[in-house]
N, C-alpha and C positions, 0 to 999 in steps of 0.2 A: 504494500499500500504506499502510495506517495503522499507526502505532506502537501496539503493545499491550504493556502491562506484564506480564511473565511471572509476577510475584509478586502480582498482583492476586487477591484471594480471591473476589470476586464476578464475575458475568458482566458484560460491558460493556452499558451501556444502549442499547437499540435504538429507543427512542421518538423519532420525529422531532420532537416538540414537548415537551421535558422540563418546560416551565413550565406545562403545562395543568392540573396538580394532580389528576389522576384517581386517583393513589395505588395503582395496580395494576401498576406496573412491577416490574422485577426488584429494585429497591432498596427496595420497600415493606416496611414492617414488618407481620408477620402478627399475628393475635390470639393465636396460640400463643406468640409471642415476648413479647408484652406480659404475658400471663398468667404465663409462666415468670419474668419479671423481677419481677412483683409478688409471686409466691410466695417467691422468694428474699429479697425485701425483708422479707416477713412473718417468715420464718425468722430472719433476722439481728436484726430488731427485737425479736422475742419472746425470743431468747437474751439479748440485752442487757438487756431488761426483767427477766429472770430473775436475771441477775447483779446488777443494781441492787437487786432485792428481797432478794437474799442479803446484800449489804453493809448494807442498811438494816434488816435484821432483820424483814422483813415476815412476815405470817402464812402458814401452810401453804397456804391457799386461793389466795393470789396466786401461789405457786410452781406449784401444780397448774394454775391457769388458763394460766400462761405455758407450762408443759409440754404441755398439751393443744393449744394453738394451734401450738406448734413441731411436735408430732408430726403434726397434721393437715396442715400445710403441707408438711412434709418427705415425708410419705406420699403426698401428691398429686403432688409432684415425681417421686417414684420411680415411681408408677403411670403417669404421663405419659411418663416416659422408657422404661419397659418397653413401653408401648403403641406408642410411636414406632418401636421396633425391628422390629415386625412388618411 
């Protein structure tokens, strides 16, 4: 009997050769995970850019551009989250 950690979040790897680098095992990162991470990074960066523009006294167009980018990225995250529930 092998020891299995009851607090492990993922499933144990069953690949007999974990070093073959095929990338499709249970620990592989999906494209959806990468996209979600990038979208969150875009949301955070655009919010920070909007704050910097506020402190710097930038024009309204800079604020609008940051807001549009934030709204698009956040909206995409919401849509992907709602679509994933089905």
